[in-house]
TISENU-875860 format. One record per atom (N, C-alpha, C): x, z, y; residue in three letters. Coordinates in steps of 0.02 Angstrom, whole numbers, plus 50000, padded with zeros to 5 digits. Example, Ala and Ser with C-alpha at 12.3 -4.5 7.8 and 13.67 -1.06 7.14 Angstrom:
2
506605039049716ALA506155039049775ALA506605039049835ALA506425035449888SER506845035749947SER506455039450002SER
***
This chain:
222
500594998149943MET499974998549972MET500395000350037MET500044996350117VAL500744995250168VAL500494998350224VAL500925006950239ARG500735005250308ARG500645002650363ARG500625007950437MET500575001650465MET500945007950548MET501225007350576GLU501695010850614GLU501725008150694GLU501355013050767GLU501325007050801GLU502155009850831GLU502265007850879LYS503185007250877LYS503075000450965LYS503045005551004GLN503175003551065GLN502624999051112GLN501895000951080GLY501364996951106GLY501124992151057GLY501574990751014THR501724982550937THR501384988450924THR500864987150867ILE500954986450756ILE501234984650734ILE501704986850700VAL502054982650633VAL502214988950565VAL501894983250509PRO502194988050463PRO502784989550426PRO502784995450389SER503025001450390SER503394998450333SER503264995350285SER503474992850224SER503334987250219SER503584980150205MET503174975650155MET503524973450087MET503084970950044PRO503054971549999PRO503614966249992PRO504094962649948GLN504494959649931GLN504414956749878GLN504504948549885GLN504314944949828GLN504844942349802GLN504704945049731GLN505364941149736GLN505364931249695GLN505854928149705ASN506034922649717ASN505544917249664ASN504984913749666PRO504814911349615PRO505504907749566PRO505884903449574LEU506244902649541LEU506914910049487LEU507224913549545GLN507154918849495GLN506654922049430GLN506094919549465GLN505474922349406GLN505884919449331GLN505694914649371LEU505694908249320LEU506504908349254LEU507024909649296GLN507724906349265GLN507734915849228GLN507294920449256ALA507294926149233ALA507114926249135ALA506364925449138LYS505754923049080LYS506124914449031LYS506594911849063PHE506774908649015PHE507454910248972PHE507714913848991LYS508464919348999LYS508094923548923LYS507534928048962GLU507444932248881GLU506614927448852GLU506754919448852VAL506614919148800VAL507144914848766VAL507534913748781GLU508324909648785GLU508404918148728GLU508604923148765ASN508774926548724ASN508454930048652ASN507824930748677GLY507514931548617GLY507524926248527GLY507334922048542PHE507884916548510PHE508214916248471PHE508634918848509ARG509634918848457ARG509704926048424ARG509054930548457ALA508924933848397ALA508804936448333ALA508094929948355TRP507764932048316TRP508054925148239TRP508374917548288LEU508874917448223LEU509544920248212LEU510154921248205SER510514929548214SER510374932348138SER509794930048164LYS509344935648060LYS509134930948022LYS509254926948029GLN508984920147978GLN509374917747947GLN509434915947863PRO509824912647829PRO510644909547845PRO510904904847816LEU511504900547809LEU511114897947868LEU510734889447815PRO510624884247819PRO510334882047855PRO509544888647880VAL508994891847914VAL509394888647995VAL509684892348000GLU510174895448073GLU510544887048091GLU511064885648049ALA511414879248044ALA510914874748059ALA510504871748010THR509784869048057THR509604867648114THR509214872848123VAL509234875048199VAL509624873548253VAL509904871448237VAL510454876048263VAL510944866348319VAL511224863148225THR511254857548230THR510934852648235THR510034854848262THR509614851648305THR509634848548342THR509434856748379THR509364856148442THR510284856648521THR510784857548467GLY511514851848492GLY511284843248466GLY510824841448416ALA511044835048424ALA510234835748507ALA509664833348486ALA509084830648529ALA509764834048631ALA510124838448627GLN510454843048694GLN511044835748664GLN511234835348645GLY511624828348645GLY511424818048681GLY510774817248618ALA510654813448637ALA510064813648674ALA509674819248742ALA509754816648805ALA510284815048833ALA510964817348819ILE511724816548864ILE511804807948854ILE511674806648795GLY511874800548814GLY511484795148793GLY510884797048822ALA510314795948868ALA510304791448909ALA510414795048961LEU510754795449024LEU511414792249032LEU511834792848987MET512384791449041MET512174783149002MET511754781948930GLY511724771948921GLY511344769748963GLY510934773949011THR510194768449079THR510804766749129THR511454771149145LEU511664776449212LEU512654768149173LEU512674765549134THR512864762149116THR512674757349067THR512154753249059ASN511844749649044ASN512014741849069ASN512114740849134ASP512304732649162ASP513414733049124ASP513494739549105ILE514044734849101ILE514264733149016ILE513824738848982SER513554734948910SER513424728748897SER512904728148939SER512614721148946SER513034712148951SER513524717949005SER514244710649001SER514824708048956SER514704712548900LEU514974714648850LEU514834712448780LEU515214702648789GLN514744697848766GLN515584697948697GLN515664698748637THR515884693648573THR516364689648605THR516954690648618PRO516904682948629PRO517354681148544PRO517494675248554PRO517504668648504PRO518244670048460PRO518774672548503GLN519194670348465GLN519484679848425GLN519014684048438ALA519164689048407ALA519154692848356ALA518944690548352SER518794688448261SER519144687148189SER519674685748230LEU520604682648223LEU521054686048234LEU520724690848318ASN521274696048317ASN521124704848300ASN521124704048251PRO520784712148230PRO521424716648300PRO521514716648330GLN521784723048381GLN521514717848424GLN520934716748450ALA520674711048481ALA519984716448463ALA519664717648433MET519184717748396MET519034722648398MET519754728148357ALA519444732748413ALA519354736948454ALA519694733548510SER520034735348553SER519184737148611SER518894730548586PHE518264727448586PHE517464733048559PHE517794732648490LYS517304737748475LYS517344747648502LYS517854747448519GLN517934753648548GLN517594755948654GLN517774752248641ALA517104746548724ALA516784749448714ALA516424745348651GLN515414743048675GLN515564750348633GLN515724753948621ALA515434761648582ALA515404765948660ALA515984764248687LEU515944772148764LEU515484767448829LEU515184760948800SER514694758348846SER514184758048825SER513624759748765GLY513294756548765GLY512854759748744GLY511924754448749GLY511254754948794GLY511244761048776GLY510604762448786PRO510244771648795PRO510034773048716PRO509804767848672LEU509944771748626LEU510534771848550LEU511144766648574VAL511584767048538VAL512054775348584VAL511934775948642GLN512234781748657GLN512134788348627GLN511404789148660ALA510864793748618ALA510954794248550ALA511284792448511ARG511374792248428ARG512184793548441ARG512454792948477ASN513434792548477ASN513344799148498ASN513124801348508PHE513144809948545PHE512574814148535PHE512054810548513ALA511614816648473ALA511814819248368ALA512404814648356VAL512804815248315VAL513474816548312VAL514214816148396MET514594821548372MET514184828148445MET513544828348459THR513634835148497THR513254839348405THR512894837048380GLY512634838748340GLY512944842548270GLY513474841048240VAL513904841548200VAL514584846148232VAL514524846148300ASN515014850948351ASN514694857048331ASN514114857548374ALA513514865448345ALA513584867248303ALA513464861148266GLY513284867148149GLY513914869348107GLY514494864648148ILE515014870048111ILE515524875348125ILE515254875148181SER515214880648240SER514784887648219SER514294884048192CYS513774892248194CYS513944891448124CYS514084885748066VAL514354888448018VAL514824891647981VAL515454891748016MET516234892248045MET516034899848052MET515454901048099LYS515814908748148LYS515324913348152LYS514694911548064ARG514444915348025ARG515104917747973ARG515034910547949LEU515634913847888LEU516214918347908LEU516264918147942ARG517134920347980ARG517024925948026ARG516144925548057GLY516254932148075GLY516474934448194GLY516924927348188LYS517064927348222LYS517284919148301LYS516994920548333GLU517234911348367GLU517904912448379GLU518214907248348ASP519264906348395ASP519364901148413ASP520024897448395VAL519924891048405VAL520014888048353VAL520334890148292GLN520224887548220GLN519544884348228GLN519104892048221SER518464886848221SER518634880348259SER518434882748377SER518274878248360SER518584872348369SER519184869048326MET519444864948314MET519284858748229MET518924865848201ALA518564862248123ALA517924861348170ALA517644863148201ALA516964862348234ALA517294850248252ALA517554853148302ALA518094846948358ALA517784842848302ALA518454842348245PHE518894837148203PHE518174835148181PHE517554834648131GLY517034834348125GLY516704830248173GLY516664835648220SER516254828148284SER516944821548281SER517334821948291GLY517774818348324GLY517624811348235GLY517834816648175ALA517784809348120ALA517174805948106ALA516404812548137MET515794807848137MET515374802848172MET515654802948251PHE515774799848311PHE516274793748297PHE516584791448261SER517004788348235SER516644784848206SER516314787448136LEU516024782448107LEU515264778348143LEU514814784848175VAL514174778548191VAL514384774648255VAL515244776548290SER514904771448357SER515374767848307SER515934764948281GLY516284760348253GLY516804760448274GLY517294763948331MET517534763148355MET518184763248308MET519164758248312GLY519524757748299GLY519594752548257GLY520264752848209GLY520034745848185GLY519994744648134GLY520394738448094PRO519924737448008PRO519914744747951PRO520634748047979ASN520504752647936ASN520394759347945ASN519784761847912GLN519054767347941GLN518934774047960GLN519814771647883ALA519594781947857ALA520584782747901ALA520824780047899ALA521464784547938ALA520754783348043ALA520794777548049ASN520214778248095ASN519644784248100ASN519554788548057VAL519044793148075VAL519574799648028VAL520154800348031VAL520344804548043VAL520734807048076VAL520814799948121THR521474800948193THR521224803648270THR520314800748271SER520044803148295SER519804812748309SER519724811948223GLY519484818648224GLY520244826148243GLY520664822548226LEU521374825348245LEU521414825748319LEU521124819148360PHE521144818548431PHE520624823448493PHE519774824448435PHE519474827448463PHE519864838048430PHE519944838348417ALA520214844548393ALA520784846548395ALA521394843748436LEU521634847248504LEU521494846348554LEU520894841548597VAL520654844048665VAL520604850648667VAL520054850848616GLN519514859548569GLN520064858948591GLN520584863648535GLY520764865048530GLY521004870548593GLY521594865548647GLY521834861848689GLY521314865248757GLY520804866248755LEU520254868848799LEU519994877648798LEU520144874948741PHE519844881148723PHE520344888348728PHE521014887448707GLN521424891548744GLN521574888548823GLN521294887948824VAL521644886448919VAL520924890948946VAL520354889748948MET519514893148957MET520164901448934MET520034900348856ARG520434908448840ARG521034914648898ARG521294908648915TYR522204911548994TYR521464913149066TYR521024905749072LEU520774909849127LEU520584914249125LEU520004915449058ILE519714920149067ILE519794930549076ILE520324928349039SER520824933749039SER521464935049092SER521454927949138LEU521954929749194LEU521234932749244LEU520784931649275MET520124933349295MET520184941249275MET519764941249218TYR519734951849215TYR520404954849222TYR521144949749222LEU521654956849252LEU521464956349307LEU521264951349356ILE520984950349400ILE520784955549450ILE520274959849407ILE519744960349400ILE519924967749408ILE520234969849359LEU520704973349360LEU521094977949389LEU521394975749418LEU521864973149481LEU521694977949559LEU521054972949591LEU520554973049615LEU519944981549632LEU519834981649579THR519494990249543THR520144996349574THR520534992349533HIS521185001549523HIS521475001449601HIS521434995049637VAL521644994349732VAL520904996449775VAL520224995349729ILE519634998549798ILE519695006649756ILE519675008149701ILE519955018049691ILE520695019849696ILE520695017849708CYS521445021249760CYS521235020449826CYS521155014049848SER521185015749918SER520375021249937SER520125022849892ALA519675026449915ALA519875032349911ALA520125034449841SER520385041949863SER520905044449892SER521445038949901CYS521715041849969CYS521275042250034CYS520875038550081GLU520275043150099GLU520235049650103GLU519865045250052HIS519505055750050HIS520105061250080HIS520645060050038GLU521095063250042GLU521545063050093GLU521395059050132ARG521675060250228ARG520975062750251ARG520325061050248THR519595064350244THR519655071250277THR520125073950213TYR520115082650181TYR521125084550219TYR521145079850213ILE521575084450262ILE521675084550330ILE521375082350357ASN520995083250428ASN520755086850465ASN520085087150397GLN519495092450436GLN519875099250404GLN520495100550352LYS521085107550334LYS521125106250414LYS521465101350433THR521965103250486THR521595105850551THR520975103150563GLU520775106450593GLU520285113550625GLU519975117350539ASN519775122750547ASN520365126950560ASN521165129050543MET521675129750550MET521955128050620MET521725123750642ALA521855122250740ALA521085127150760ALA520605127950720CYS520035134650762CYS520375139650753CYS
***
């Protein structure tokens, strides 16, 4: 209930009800639903959790791929197969690689759905089996997603097996490097926060001690 007070001839509300931002309410509700879903999912058997996580990751990847395919649709339409490509395996491999990275919406949606779905599924299984999420699990998931991406996109040369392994290793190395960098940055931020907290506590303690000494000096002077 809002009480009204009179101040200098005008009536002003003494307190106003605070209205929460609708966007913040929506974010809080979404976070609550997400936490509840994750809590429910963590209690399910491993096959159920892996299936749900893989499907969710594939759906997100398909949406991203479709968007990228829409943006690069003009580039993919201009890539016509050259007549001499069949005579040169290296040229054909380069053409397939360019086509895989600049396909239409459906092609990109398929490629990214496989890549993100496999990555999420393997990460989920590794985390459940090993009980932790570390660089080894991240690299294993990246290797699987890279290998599957190579298979469905048709990237590489005529030796498909070697190309699958190469793509998987490339994805694993990149993912492992990013994981280590992120872990280093998080550790660095944690160290900076600890240092700032220590400085603030020391400053407050020194200020309190200085105030106490000044009061004691004034009392002795009186």
